[in-house]
Gaussian input, Z-matrix of N, CA and C with variables (Angstrom, degrees):
# hf/3-21g

backbone

0 1
 N
 C     1     B1
 C     2     B2     1     A1
 N     3     B3     2     A2     1     D1
 C     4     B4     3     A3     2     D2
 C     5     B5     4     A4     3     D3
 N     6     B6     5     A5     4     D4
 C     7     B7     6     A6     5     D5
 C     8     B8     7     A7     6     D6
 N     9     B9     8     A8     7     D7
 C    10    B10     9     A9     8     D8
 C    11    B11    10    A10     9     D9
 N    12    B12    11    A11    10    D10
 C    13    B13    12    A12    11    D11
 C    14    B14    13    A13    12    D12
 N    15    B15    14    A14    13    D13
 C    16    B16    15    A15    14    D14
 C    17    B17    16    A16    15    D15
 N    18    B18    17    A17    16    D16
 C    19    B19    18    A18    17    D17
 C    20    B20    19    A19    18    D18
 N    21    B21    20    A20    19    D19
 C    22    B22    21    A21    20    D20
 C    23    B23    22    A22    21    D21
 N    24    B24    23    A23    22    D22
 C    25    B25    24    A24    23    D23
 C    26    B26    25    A25    24    D24
 N    27    B27    26    A26    25    D25
 C    28    B28    27    A27    26    D26
 C    29    B29    28    A28    27    D27
 N    30    B30    29    A29    28    D28
 C    31    B31    30    A30    29    D29
 C    32    B32    31    A31    30    D30
 N    33    B33    32    A32    31    D31
 C    34    B34    33    A33    32    D32
 C    35    B35    34    A34    33    D33
 N    36    B36    35    A35    34    D34
 C    37    B37    36    A36    35    D35
 C    38    B38    37    A37    36    D36
 N    39    B39    38    A38    37    D37
 C    40    B40    39    A39    38    D38
 C    41    B41    40    A40    39    D39
 N    42    B42    41    A41    40    D40
 C    43    B43    42    A42    41    D41
 C    44    B44    43    A43    42    D42
 N    45    B45    44    A44    43    D43
 C    46    B46    45    A45    44    D44
 C    47    B47    46    A46    45    D45
 N    48    B48    47    A47    46    D46
 C    49    B49    48    A48    47    D47
 C    50    B50    49    A49    48    D48
 N    51    B51    50    A50    49    D49
 C    52    B52    51    A51    50    D50
 C    53    B53    52    A52    51    D51
 N    54    B54    53    A53    52    D52
 C    55    B55    54    A54    53    D53
 C    56    B56    55    A55    54    D54
 N    57    B57    56    A56    55    D55
 C    58    B58    57    A57    56    D56
 C    59    B59    58    A58    57    D57
 N    60    B60    59    A59    58    D58
 C    61    B61    60    A60    59    D59
 C    62    B62    61    A61    60    D60
 N    63    B63    62    A62    61    D61
 C    64    B64    63    A63    62    D62
 C    65    B65    64    A64    63    D63
 N    66    B66    65    A65    64    D64
 C    67    B67    66    A66    65    D65
 C    68    B68    67    A67    66    D66
 N    69    B69    68    A68    67    D67
 C    70    B70    69    A69    68    D68
 C    71    B71    70    A70    69    D69
 N    72    B72    71    A71    70    D70
 C    73    B73    72    A72    71    D71
 C    74    B74    73    A73    72    D72
 N    75    B75    74    A74    73    D73
 C    76    B76    75    A75    74    D74
 C    77    B77    76    A76    75    D75
 N    78    B78    77    A77    76    D76
 C    79    B79    78    A78    77    D77
 C    80    B80    79    A79    78    D78
 N    81    B81    80    A80    79    D79
 C    82    B82    81    A81    80    D80
 C    83    B83    82    A82    81    D81
 N    84    B84    83    A83    82    D82
 C    85    B85    84    A84    83    D83
 C    86    B86    85    A85    84    D84
 N    87    B87    86    A86    85    D85
 C    88    B88    87    A87    86    D86
 C    89    B89    88    A88    87    D87
 N    90    B90    89    A89    88    D88
 C    91    B91    90    A90    89    D89
 C    92    B92    91    A91    90    D90
 N    93    B93    92    A92    91    D91
 C    94    B94    93    A93    92    D92
 C    95    B95    94    A94    93    D93
 N    96    B96    95    A95    94    D94
 C    97    B97    96    A96    95    D95
 C    98    B98    97    A97    96    D96
 N    99    B99    98    A98    97    D97
 C   100   B100    99    A99    98    D98
 C   101   B101   100   A100    99    D99
 N   102   B102   101   A101   100   D100
 C   103   B103   102   A102   101   D101
 C   104   B104   103   A103   102   D102
 N   105   B105   104   A104   103   D103
 C   106   B106   105   A105   104   D104
 C   107   B107   106   A106   105   D105
 N   108   B108   107   A107   106   D106
 C   109   B109   108   A108   107   D107
 C   110   B110   109   A109   108   D108
 N   111   B111   110   A110   109   D109
 C   112   B112   111   A111   110   D110
 C   113   B113   112   A112   111   D111
 N   114   B114   113   A113   112   D112
 C   115   B115   114   A114   113   D113
 C   116   B116   115   A115   114   D114
 N   117   B117   116   A116   115   D115
 C   118   B118   117   A117   116   D116
 C   119   B119   118   A118   117   D117
 N   120   B120   119   A119   118   D118
 C   121   B121   120   A120   119   D119
 C   122   B122   121   A121   120   D120
 N   123   B123   122   A122   121   D121
 C   124   B124   123   A123   122   D122
 C   125   B125   124   A124   123   D123
 N   126   B126   125   A125   124   D124
 C   127   B127   126   A126   125   D125
 C   128   B128   127   A127   126   D126
 N   129   B129   128   A128   127   D127
 C   130   B130   129   A129   128   D128
 C   131   B131   130   A130   129   D129
 N   132   B132   131   A131   130   D130
 C   133   B133   132   A132   131   D131
 C   134   B134   133   A133   132   D132
 N   135   B135   134   A134   133   D133
 C   136   B136   135   A135   134   D134
 C   137   B137   136   A136   135   D135
 N   138   B138   137   A137   136   D136
 C   139   B139   138   A138   137   D137
 C   140   B140   139   A139   138   D138
 N   141   B141   140   A140   139   D139
 C   142   B142   141   A141   140   D140
 C   143   B143   142   A142   141   D141
 N   144   B144   143   A143   142   D142
 C   145   B145   144   A144   143   D143
 C   146   B146   145   A145   144   D144
 N   147   B147   146   A146   145   D145
 C   148   B148   147   A147   146   D146
 C   149   B149   148   A148   147   D147
 N   150   B150   149   A149   148   D148
 C   151   B151   150   A150   149   D149
 C   152   B152   151   A151   150   D150
 N   153   B153   152   A152   151   D151
 C   154   B154   153   A153   152   D152
 C   155   B155   154   A154   153   D153
 N   156   B156   155   A155   154   D154
 C   157   B157   156   A156   155   D155
 C   158   B158   157   A157   156   D156
 N   159   B159   158   A158   157   D157
 C   160   B160   159   A159   158   D158
 C   161   B161   160   A160   159   D159
 N   162   B162   161   A161   160   D160
 C   163   B163   162   A162   161   D161
 C   164   B164   163   A163   162   D162
 N   165   B165   164   A164   163   D163
 C   166   B166   165   A165   164   D164
 C   167   B167   166   A166   165   D165
 N   168   B168   167   A167   166   D166
 C   169   B169   168   A168   167   D167
 C   170   B170   169   A169   168   D168
 N   171   B171   170   A170   169   D169
 C   172   B172   171   A171   170   D170
 C   173   B173   172   A172   171   D171
 N   174   B174   173   A173   172   D172
 C   175   B175   174   A174   173   D173
 C   176   B176   175   A175   174   D174
 N   177   B177   176   A176   175   D175
 C   178   B178   177   A177   176   D176
 C   179   B179   178   A178   177   D177
 N   180   B180   179   A179   178   D178
 C   181   B181   180   A180   179   D179
 C   182   B182   181   A181   180   D180
 N   183   B183   182   A182   181   D181
 C   184   B184   183   A183   182   D182
 C   185   B185   184   A184   183   D183
 N   186   B186   185   A185   184   D184
 C   187   B187   186   A186   185   D185
 C   188   B188   187   A187   186   D186
 N   189   B189   188   A188   187   D187
 C   190   B190   189   A189   188   D188
 C   191   B191   190   A190   189   D189
 N   192   B192   191   A191   190   D190
 C   193   B193   192   A192   191   D191
 C   194   B194   193   A193   192   D192
 N   195   B195   194   A194   193   D193
 C   196   B196   195   A195   194   D194
 C   197   B197   196   A196   195   D195
 N   198   B198   197   A197   196   D196
 C   199   B199   198   A198   197   D197
 C   200   B200   199   A199   198   D198
 N   201   B201   200   A200   199   D199
 C   202   B202   201   A201   200   D200
 C   203   B203   202   A202   201   D201
 N   204   B204   203   A203   202   D202
 C   205   B205   204   A204   203   D203
 C   206   B206   205   A205   204   D204
 N   207   B207   206   A206   205   D205
 C   208   B208   207   A207   206   D206
 C   209   B209   208   A208   207   D207
 N   210   B210   209   A209   208   D208
 C   211   B211   210   A210   209   D209
 C   212   B212   211   A211   210   D210
 N   213   B213   212   A212   211   D211
 C   214   B214   213   A213   212   D212
 C   215   B215   214   A214   213   D213
 N   216   B216   215   A215   214   D214
 C   217   B217   216   A216   215   D215
 C   218   B218   217   A217   216   D216
 N   219   B219   218   A218   217   D217
 C   220   B220   219   A219   218   D218
 C   221   B221   220   A220   219   D219
 N   222   B222   221   A221   220   D220
 C   223   B223   222   A222   221   D221
 C   224   B224   223   A223   222   D222
 N   225   B225   224   A224   223   D223
 C   226   B226   225   A225   224   D224
 C   227   B227   226   A226   225   D225
 N   228   B228   227   A227   226   D226
 C   229   B229   228   A228   227   D227
 C   230   B230   229   A229   228   D228
 N   231   B231   230   A230   229   D229
 C   232   B232   231   A231   230   D230
 C   233   B233   232   A232   231   D231
 N   234   B234   233   A233   232   D232
 C   235   B235   234   A234   233   D233
 C   236   B236   235   A235   234   D234
 N   237   B237   236   A236   235   D235
 C   238   B238   237   A237   236   D236
 C   239   B239   238   A238   237   D237
 N   240   B240   239   A239   238   D238
 C   241   B241   240   A240   239   D239
 C   242   B242   241   A241   240   D240
 N   243   B243   242   A242   241   D241
 C   244   B244   243   A243   242   D242
 C   245   B245   244   A244   243   D243
 N   246   B246   245   A245   244   D244
 C   247   B247   246   A246   245   D245
 C   248   B248   247   A247   246   D246
 N   249   B249   248   A248   247   D247
 C   250   B250   249   A249   248   D248
 C   251   B251   250   A250   249   D249
 N   252   B252   251   A251   250   D250
 C   253   B253   252   A252   251   D251
 C   254   B254   253   A253   252   D252
 N   255   B255   254   A254   253   D253
 C   256   B256   255   A255   254   D254
 C   257   B257   256   A256   255   D255
 N   258   B258   257   A257   256   D256
 C   259   B259   258   A258   257   D257
 C   260   B260   259   A259   258   D258
 N   261   B261   260   A260   259   D259
 C   262   B262   261   A261   260   D260
 C   263   B263   262   A262   261   D261
 N   264   B264   263   A263   262   D262
 C   265   B265   264   A264   263   D263
 C   266   B266   265   A265   264   D264
 N   267   B267   266   A266   265   D265
 C   268   B268   267   A267   266   D266
 C   269   B269   268   A268   267   D267
 N   270   B270   269   A269   268   D268
 C   271   B271   270   A270   269   D269
 C   272   B272   271   A271   270   D270
 N   273   B273   272   A272   271   D271
 C   274   B274   273   A273   272   D272
 C   275   B275   274   A274   273   D273
 N   276   B276   275   A275   274   D274
 C   277   B277   276   A276   275   D275
 C   278   B278   277   A277   276   D276
 N   279   B279   278   A278   277   D277
 C   280   B280   279   A279   278   D278
 C   281   B281   280   A280   279   D279
 N   282   B282   281   A281   280   D280
 C   283   B283   282   A282   281   D281
 C   284   B284   283   A283   282   D282
 N   285   B285   284   A284   283   D283
 C   286   B286   285   A285   284   D284
 C   287   B287   286   A286   285   D285
 N   288   B288   287   A287   286   D286
 C   289   B289   288   A288   287   D287
 C   290   B290   289   A289   288   D288
 N   291   B291   290   A290   289   D289
 C   292   B292   291   A291   290   D290
 C   293   B293   292   A292   291   D291
 N   294   B294   293   A293   292   D292
 C   295   B295   294   A294   293   D293
 C   296   B296   295   A295   294   D294
 N   297   B297   296   A296   295   D295
 C   298   B298   297   A297   296   D296
 C   299   B299   298   A298   297   D297
 N   300   B300   299   A299   298   D298
 C   301   B301   300   A300   299   D299
 C   302   B302   301   A301   300   D300
 N   303   B303   302   A302   301   D301
 C   304   B304   303   A303   302   D302
 C   305   B305   304   A304   303   D303
 N   306   B306   305   A305   304   D304
 C   307   B307   306   A306   305   D305
 C   308   B308   307   A307   306   D306
 N   309   B309   308   A308   307   D307
 C   310   B310   309   A309   308   D308
 C   311   B311   310   A310   309   D309
 N   312   B312   311   A311   310   D310
 C   313   B313   312   A312   311   D311
 C   314   B314   313   A313   312   D312
 N   315   B315   314   A314   313   D313
 C   316   B316   315   A315   314   D314
 C   317   B317   316   A316   315   D315
 N   318   B318   317   A317   316   D316
 C   319   B319   318   A318   317   D317
 C   320   B320   319   A319   318   D318
 N   321   B321   320   A320   319   D319
 C   322   B322   321   A321   320   D320
 C   323   B323   322   A322   321   D321
 N   324   B324   323   A323   322   D322
 C   325   B325   324   A324   323   D323
 C   326   B326   325   A325   324   D324
 N   327   B327   326   A326   325   D325
 C   328   B328   327   A327   326   D326
 C   329   B329   328   A328   327   D327
 N   330   B330   329   A329   328   D328
 C   331   B331   330   A330   329   D329
 C   332   B332   331   A331   330   D330
 N   333   B333   332   A332   331   D331
 C   334   B334   333   A333   332   D332
 C   335   B335   334   A334   333   D333

   B1=1.5152
   B2=1.5652
   B3=1.3499
   B4=1.4569
   B5=1.5522
   B6=1.3482
   B7=1.4447
   B8=1.5266
   B9=1.3393
   B10=1.4478
   B11=1.5058
   B12=1.2774
   B13=1.4947
   B14=1.4671
   B15=1.3560
   B16=1.5084
   B17=1.5229
   B18=1.3490
   B19=1.4775
   B20=1.4847
   B21=1.3248
   B22=1.5150
   B23=1.5165
   B24=1.2682
   B25=1.4532
   B26=1.5511
   B27=1.3181
   B28=1.4581
   B29=1.5407
   B30=1.3910
   B31=1.5028
   B32=1.4861
   B33=1.3470
   B34=1.5081
   B35=1.5735
   B36=1.3454
   B37=1.5338
   B38=1.5612
   B39=1.3263
   B40=1.4569
   B41=1.5250
   B42=1.4237
   B43=1.3451
   B44=1.5511
   B45=1.3404
   B46=1.3980
   B47=1.5541
   B48=1.2928
   B49=1.4233
   B50=1.5763
   B51=1.2938
   B52=1.3833
   B53=1.5104
   B54=1.3409
   B55=1.4442
   B56=1.5505
   B57=1.3863
   B58=1.4940
   B59=1.4884
   B60=1.3074
   B61=1.4339
   B62=1.5176
   B63=1.3056
   B64=1.4743
   B65=1.5152
   B66=1.4297
   B67=1.4091
   B68=1.4580
   B69=1.3425
   B70=1.4049
   B71=1.6125
   B72=1.3536
   B73=1.4290
   B74=1.4946
   B75=1.3852
   B76=1.4457
   B77=1.5197
   B78=1.3986
   B79=1.4499
   B80=1.4818
   B81=1.3302
   B82=1.4776
   B83=1.5076
   B84=1.3094
   B85=1.5317
   B86=1.5085
   B87=1.3998
   B88=1.4085
   B89=1.5578
   B90=1.3659
   B91=1.4621
   B92=1.5125
   B93=1.2998
   B94=1.5390
   B95=1.5907
   B96=1.3839
   B97=1.4384
   B98=1.4899
   B99=1.4121
   B100=1.4146
   B101=1.5099
   B102=1.2695
   B103=1.5254
   B104=1.4709
   B105=1.3703
   B106=1.4881
   B107=1.5083
   B108=1.3011
   B109=1.4122
   B110=1.5974
   B111=1.3602
   B112=1.5052
   B113=1.5043
   B114=1.4153
   B115=1.4150
   B116=1.5432
   B117=1.2772
   B118=1.5116
   B119=1.5188
   B120=1.2599
   B121=1.3712
   B122=1.5843
   B123=1.3685
   B124=1.4694
   B125=1.5784
   B126=1.3197
   B127=1.4182
   B128=1.5664
   B129=1.2628
   B130=1.5032
   B131=1.5146
   B132=1.3458
   B133=1.3679
   B134=1.5506
   B135=1.3588
   B136=1.4511
   B137=1.4927
   B138=1.3613
   B139=1.4211
   B140=1.4574
   B141=1.2865
   B142=1.4193
   B143=1.4955
   B144=1.3526
   B145=1.5459
   B146=1.5164
   B147=1.2889
   B148=1.4562
   B149=1.5137
   B150=1.3644
   B151=1.4319
   B152=1.4944
   B153=1.3480
   B154=1.4146
   B155=1.4916
   B156=1.3529
   B157=1.5174
   B158=1.5262
   B159=1.2678
   B160=1.5048
   B161=1.5801
   B162=1.3160
   B163=1.4829
   B164=1.5251
   B165=1.2941
   B166=1.3643
   B167=1.5868
   B168=1.2759
   B169=1.3937
   B170=1.5824
   B171=1.3322
   B172=1.4949
   B173=1.5420
   B174=1.3230
   B175=1.5915
   B176=1.5056
   B177=1.3291
   B178=1.4638
   B179=1.5127
   B180=1.2974
   B181=1.5540
   B182=1.5218
   B183=1.2604
   B184=1.4762
   B185=1.5133
   B186=1.2901
   B187=1.5085
   B188=1.5860
   B189=1.3448
   B190=1.5700
   B191=1.5241
   B192=1.3048
   B193=1.4957
   B194=1.5141
   B195=1.3069
   B196=1.4674
   B197=1.5420
   B198=1.2809
   B199=1.5135
   B200=1.4249
   B201=1.2164
   B202=1.4921
   B203=1.5162
   B204=1.3216
   B205=1.5345
   B206=1.4852
   B207=1.3118
   B208=1.4376
   B209=1.5156
   B210=1.3458
   B211=1.5147
   B212=1.5510
   B213=1.2650
   B214=1.4930
   B215=1.4808
   B216=1.3662
   B217=1.4668
   B218=1.5156
   B219=1.3975
   B220=1.4073
   B221=1.5061
   B222=1.4079
   B223=1.4441
   B224=1.4694
   B225=1.3131
   B226=1.4926
   B227=1.5094
   B228=1.3228
   B229=1.4588
   B230=1.4948
   B231=1.3824
   B232=1.4626
   B233=1.4433
   B234=1.2440
   B235=1.5443
   B236=1.5134
   B237=1.3016
   B238=1.4595
   B239=1.4957
   B240=1.3717
   B241=1.4725
   B242=1.5703
   B243=1.3957
   B244=1.5021
   B245=1.4883
   B246=1.2776
   B247=1.4850
   B248=1.5063
   B249=1.2847
   B250=1.5682
   B251=1.3836
   B252=1.3258
   B253=1.4345
   B254=1.5259
   B255=1.4131
   B256=1.4143
   B257=1.5202
   B258=1.3343
   B259=1.4307
   B260=1.5451
   B261=1.3456
   B262=1.4359
   B263=1.6062
   B264=1.2974
   B265=1.5109
   B266=1.5049
   B267=1.3996
   B268=1.4222
   B269=1.5682
   B270=1.2691
   B271=1.5366
   B272=1.4612
   B273=1.3523
   B274=1.3656
   B275=1.5267
   B276=1.3441
   B277=1.4508
   B278=1.5160
   B279=1.2979
   B280=1.5116
   B281=1.5292
   B282=1.3099
   B283=1.4120
   B284=1.4962
   B285=1.3749
   B286=1.4336
   B287=1.5078
   B288=1.3673
   B289=1.5456
   B290=1.4933
   B291=1.2746
   B292=1.5004
   B293=1.5548
   B294=1.3003
   B295=1.4589
   B296=1.5650
   B297=1.3327
   B298=1.4434
   B299=1.6238
   B300=1.3500
   B301=1.5018
   B302=1.5720
   B303=1.2376
   B304=1.5382
   B305=1.4823
   B306=1.3278
   B307=1.5512
   B308=1.4221
   B309=1.3330
   B310=1.5002
   B311=1.5299
   B312=1.2367
   B313=1.4854
   B314=1.4583
   B315=1.4002
   B316=1.4810
   B317=1.5274
   B318=1.3605
   B319=1.4794
   B320=1.6024
   B321=1.2912
   B322=1.5494
   B323=1.4141
   B324=1.2894
   B325=1.3618
   B326=1.4927
   B327=1.2953
   B328=1.4148
   B329=1.5563
   B330=1.2459
   B331=1.3880
   B332=1.5767
   B333=1.3659
   B334=1.5438
   B335=1.5496
   A1=108.23
   A2=113.68
   A3=117.61
   A4=107.46
   A5=111.07
   A6=116.59
   A7=116.54
   A8=114.60
   A9=123.52
   A10=109.64
   A11=121.67
   A12=118.57
   A13=115.87
   A14=115.96
   A15=119.09
   A16=106.20
   A17=115.25
   A18=123.92
   A19=110.04
   A20=116.98
   A21=119.27
   A22=108.56
   A23=120.36
   A24=121.78
   A25=110.16
   A26=113.20
   A27=118.00
   A28=111.88
   A29=114.39
   A30=117.55
   A31=113.28
   A32=116.87
   A33=120.54
   A34=109.07
   A35=113.49
   A36=115.64
   A37=112.31
   A38=114.13
   A39=122.58
   A40=114.69
   A41=114.88
   A42=120.97
   A43=108.12
   A44=119.54
   A45=126.76
   A46=107.17
   A47=119.71
   A48=122.00
   A49=115.47
   A50=119.03
   A51=124.38
   A52=110.61
   A53=114.97
   A54=118.64
   A55=104.44
   A56=110.40
   A57=118.76
   A58=110.65
   A59=120.26
   A60=124.63
   A61=110.53
   A62=117.58
   A63=119.43
   A64=106.20
   A65=117.96
   A66=126.47
   A67=114.05
   A68=118.75
   A69=122.87
   A70=102.60
   A71=114.54
   A72=116.03
   A73=115.37
   A74=117.52
   A75=122.59
   A76=118.84
   A77=112.44
   A78=116.46
   A79=114.39
   A80=112.35
   A81=122.53
   A82=109.62
   A83=112.20
   A84=115.32
   A85=106.83
   A86=115.64
   A87=119.02
   A88=109.94
   A89=117.26
   A90=120.65
   A91=107.57
   A92=120.18
   A93=126.22
   A94=106.00
   A95=117.27
   A96=118.55
   A97=112.08
   A98=118.42
   A99=119.74
   A100=106.39
   A101=117.38
   A102=121.64
   A103=112.71
   A104=110.14
   A105=125.02
   A106=108.54
   A107=117.90
   A108=120.23
   A109=105.32
   A110=116.70
   A111=115.21
   A112=114.00
   A113=119.80
   A114=119.27
   A115=102.35
   A116=116.19
   A117=123.65
   A118=111.19
   A119=113.83
   A120=125.32
   A121=109.62
   A122=115.71
   A123=116.88
   A124=105.08
   A125=114.58
   A126=123.49
   A127=109.14
   A128=123.22
   A129=125.29
   A130=107.51
   A131=117.62
   A132=123.74
   A133=107.50
   A134=117.57
   A135=118.63
   A136=110.42
   A137=120.99
   A138=120.63
   A139=107.94
   A140=120.01
   A141=124.27
   A142=111.26
   A143=117.29
   A144=124.18
   A145=100.45
   A146=114.58
   A147=119.67
   A148=111.37
   A149=116.49
   A150=123.68
   A151=111.23
   A152=115.50
   A153=118.92
   A154=113.39
   A155=116.43
   A156=116.13
   A157=110.84
   A158=119.30
   A159=119.10
   A160=111.32
   A161=114.49
   A162=119.28
   A163=107.93
   A164=121.81
   A165=127.02
   A166=116.37
   A167=114.70
   A168=121.01
   A169=112.79
   A170=114.50
   A171=120.82
   A172=112.06
   A173=114.69
   A174=118.87
   A175=111.07
   A176=111.96
   A177=118.50
   A178=111.19
   A179=117.69
   A180=121.64
   A181=108.04
   A182=119.56
   A183=122.15
   A184=108.90
   A185=115.90
   A186=122.07
   A187=104.99
   A188=114.66
   A189=115.84
   A190=106.79
   A191=113.81
   A192=117.25
   A193=115.08
   A194=116.60
   A195=119.52
   A196=111.51
   A197=114.41
   A198=115.87
   A199=110.45
   A200=123.61
   A201=127.67
   A202=110.28
   A203=116.00
   A204=120.81
   A205=111.30
   A206=116.94
   A207=121.91
   A208=110.07
   A209=117.62
   A210=123.45
   A211=109.07
   A212=118.48
   A213=118.62
   A214=112.86
   A215=119.77
   A216=120.66
   A217=116.81
   A218=113.52
   A219=116.82
   A220=114.72
   A221=116.56
   A222=121.73
   A223=115.70
   A224=120.56
   A225=117.82
   A226=109.44
   A227=118.05
   A228=121.20
   A229=109.53
   A230=116.13
   A231=120.21
   A232=111.33
   A233=116.28
   A234=120.87
   A235=112.48
   A236=110.64
   A237=120.52
   A238=103.92
   A239=115.92
   A240=120.17
   A241=103.56
   A242=112.38
   A243=117.94
   A244=110.65
   A245=115.81
   A246=117.42
   A247=108.09
   A248=114.61
   A249=122.69
   A250=111.95
   A251=121.85
   A252=122.70
   A253=110.86
   A254=115.20
   A255=121.14
   A256=114.31
   A257=117.38
   A258=124.14
   A259=111.11
   A260=115.48
   A261=119.66
   A262=107.83
   A263=115.46
   A264=118.61
   A265=114.84
   A266=113.36
   A267=116.68
   A268=114.94
   A269=117.03
   A270=120.04
   A271=110.13
   A272=120.22
   A273=124.22
   A274=112.05
   A275=115.30
   A276=121.67
   A277=109.86
   A278=117.08
   A279=121.06
   A280=109.70
   A281=117.31
   A282=130.85
   A283=102.40
   A284=120.28
   A285=126.53
   A286=109.52
   A287=111.87
   A288=120.92
   A289=111.17
   A290=117.10
   A291=121.94
   A292=105.81
   A293=110.72
   A294=119.33
   A295=107.48
   A296=115.31
   A297=122.83
   A298=99.51
   A299=108.58
   A300=116.75
   A301=103.85
   A302=116.05
   A303=122.58
   A304=111.44
   A305=112.15
   A306=118.56
   A307=114.10
   A308=118.71
   A309=115.91
   A310=108.96
   A311=114.77
   A312=122.93
   A313=112.11
   A314=118.21
   A315=120.88
   A316=111.44
   A317=114.90
   A318=118.29
   A319=108.12
   A320=111.07
   A321=113.26
   A322=118.28
   A323=126.04
   A324=125.00
   A325=112.51
   A326=118.17
   A327=122.30
   A328=113.19
   A329=123.05
   A330=121.30
   A331=112.47
   A332=115.18
   A333=116.81
   A334=106.99
   D1=151.17
   D2=-178.58
   D3=-80.92
   D4=167.93
   D5=177.52
   D6=-62.45
   D7=-28.16
   D8=177.96
   D9=-78.75
   D10=133.09
   D11=172.03
   D12=-64.43
   D13=142.63
   D14=178.53
   D15=-73.32
   D16=164.71
   D17=173.37
   D18=-49.29
   D19=-41.78
   D20=-176.23
   D21=-72.98
   D22=-37.51
   D23=176.55
   D24=-60.07
   D25=-38.51
   D26=-179.18
   D27=-70.18
   D28=-34.66
   D29=174.58
   D30=-72.41
   D31=-36.05
   D32=174.95
   D33=-62.57
   D34=-37.14
   D35=-177.79
   D36=-85.87
   D37=7.56
   D38=177.41
   D39=60.10
   D40=30.84
   D41=177.53
   D42=-86.84
   D43=-22.59
   D44=-179.12
   D45=-125.47
   D46=125.18
   D47=179.47
   D48=-66.55
   D49=139.95
   D50=177.15
   D51=-146.01
   D52=167.12
   D53=-179.86
   D54=-100.70
   D55=96.87
   D56=-178.34
   D57=-79.58
   D58=130.25
   D59=-179.70
   D60=-111.56
   D61=-14.17
   D62=179.52
   D63=-163.32
   D64=143.88
   D65=170.52
   D66=-150.44
   D67=143.94
   D68=171.74
   D69=-145.04
   D70=-169.55
   D71=-174.35
   D72=-64.63
   D73=-23.88
   D74=-175.88
   D75=-109.56
   D76=-24.78
   D77=-177.41
   D78=-132.74
   D79=160.74
   D80=172.28
   D81=-133.41
   D82=141.38
   D83=177.66
   D84=-125.37
   D85=131.11
   D86=-178.55
   D87=-131.86
   D88=160.48
   D89=172.55
   D90=-71.64
   D91=136.05
   D92=173.70
   D93=-65.14
   D94=137.04
   D95=177.65
   D96=-79.41
   D97=-11.96
   D98=177.56
   D99=-131.32
   D100=74.02
   D101=-172.80
   D102=-68.18
   D103=143.43
   D104=-178.86
   D105=-106.74
   D106=3.38
   D107=-177.89
   D108=-154.87
   D109=160.81
   D110=176.23
   D111=-55.13
   D112=-33.58
   D113=172.31
   D114=-122.06
   D115=122.78
   D116=177.48
   D117=-139.23
   D118=105.97
   D119=-175.03
   D120=-115.95
   D121=157.69
   D122=177.83
   D123=-131.90
   D124=126.37
   D125=176.44
   D126=-92.11
   D127=117.39
   D128=-170.11
   D129=-123.53
   D130=122.59
   D131=174.20
   D132=-65.39
   D133=143.36
   D134=173.26
   D135=-78.26
   D136=-25.72
   D137=172.40
   D138=-81.54
   D139=120.54
   D140=-169.18
   D141=-84.13
   D142=129.79
   D143=163.90
   D144=-131.45
   D145=157.46
   D146=-175.60
   D147=-80.73
   D148=-32.16
   D149=-176.28
   D150=-142.59
   D151=150.84
   D152=-175.06
   D153=-64.84
   D154=-25.22
   D155=178.47
   D156=-79.55
   D157=1.24
   D158=173.12
   D159=-85.23
   D160=-9.97
   D161=176.24
   D162=-81.07
   D163=111.74
   D164=-177.31
   D165=-106.07
   D166=-11.69
   D167=179.83
   D168=-90.30
   D169=113.69
   D170=-174.95
   D171=-49.66
   D172=-44.51
   D173=-178.85
   D174=-60.32
   D175=-44.13
   D176=-178.13
   D177=-65.64
   D178=-41.98
   D179=177.13
   D180=-68.95
   D181=-39.45
   D182=178.85
   D183=-61.10
   D184=-45.94
   D185=-172.19
   D186=-65.87
   D187=-35.83
   D188=-176.75
   D189=-66.11
   D190=-50.85
   D191=179.35
   D192=-60.42
   D193=-44.78
   D194=178.11
   D195=-61.65
   D196=-36.53
   D197=176.88
   D198=-71.76
   D199=-35.70
   D200=173.78
   D201=-59.68
   D202=-48.67
   D203=175.69
   D204=-58.25
   D205=-46.75
   D206=-175.65
   D207=-62.11
   D208=-50.70
   D209=174.22
   D210=-54.93
   D211=-51.03
   D212=-177.58
   D213=-60.98
   D214=-37.60
   D215=175.56
   D216=-69.29
   D217=-19.24
   D218=172.93
   D219=-76.52
   D220=-17.97
   D221=-179.62
   D222=-115.02
   D223=-11.14
   D224=-178.33
   D225=-166.35
   D226=150.35
   D227=177.93
   D228=-74.56
   D229=-42.29
   D230=177.39
   D231=-115.97
   D232=142.86
   D233=179.66
   D234=-157.36
   D235=173.73
   D236=177.17
   D237=-122.59
   D238=141.39
   D239=173.58
   D240=-117.86
   D241=135.68
   D242=-172.73
   D243=-138.57
   D244=136.32
   D245=172.84
   D246=-126.48
   D247=134.18
   D248=167.90
   D249=-95.51
   D250=127.05
   D251=-177.24
   D252=-121.80
   D253=102.92
   D254=-176.89
   D255=84.32
   D256=159.31
   D257=-174.38
   D258=-57.15
   D259=-34.29
   D260=-172.70
   D261=-83.26
   D262=-10.85
   D263=170.14
   D264=-104.16
   D265=14.99
   D266=172.12
   D267=94.48
   D268=1.90
   D269=-178.73
   D270=-72.41
   D271=130.55
   D272=-177.18
   D273=-112.25
   D274=-39.76
   D275=171.86
   D276=-98.74
   D277=118.52
   D278=-172.24
   D279=-89.45
   D280=64.74
   D281=173.48
   D282=-145.52
   D283=115.93
   D284=-178.01
   D285=-45.89
   D286=134.32
   D287=178.97
   D288=-161.55
   D289=147.23
   D290=175.61
   D291=-108.12
   D292=136.17
   D293=174.33
   D294=-92.32
   D295=137.63
   D296=178.18
   D297=-118.24
   D298=120.03
   D299=-176.89
   D300=-120.33
   D301=131.29
   D302=178.54
   D303=-163.44
   D304=-179.61
   D305=171.97
   D306=100.41
   D307=-5.44
   D308=-178.18
   D309=-73.04
   D310=148.73
   D311=-176.01
   D312=-70.06
   D313=-45.20
   D314=-179.04
   D315=-131.67
   D316=37.41
   D317=174.00
   D318=103.11
   D319=159.36
   D320=-176.36
   D321=-58.27
   D322=-23.36
   D323=-176.02
   D324=-98.41
   D325=0.51
   D326=-174.81
   D327=-85.98
   D328=-30.24
   D329=-176.96
   D330=-146.75
   D331=39.17
   D332=179.23
   D333=-108.88

């Protein structure tokens, strides 16, 4: 990680306001400020890694995904979980996070 805190580290530290929908000791979930779906949430680990492929501990990776599923189920019956890994994979904020996309009436391609 760089010497400068990421946008998500600043949100976790409450330096930048956000719409927090979930928090525990390890994770924070917020509403995306530029949603790509009717429901667009971000699950962010408080322990910063730049990319999801930097997480090498199976338990840590499992906890991240289980938390994303738990948060998703609190907001929608059906959902999509998405991770962008690296600039070439569409990642914009270099702090691991999982997108939760949901809320389409007839699926993601029906009304986007």
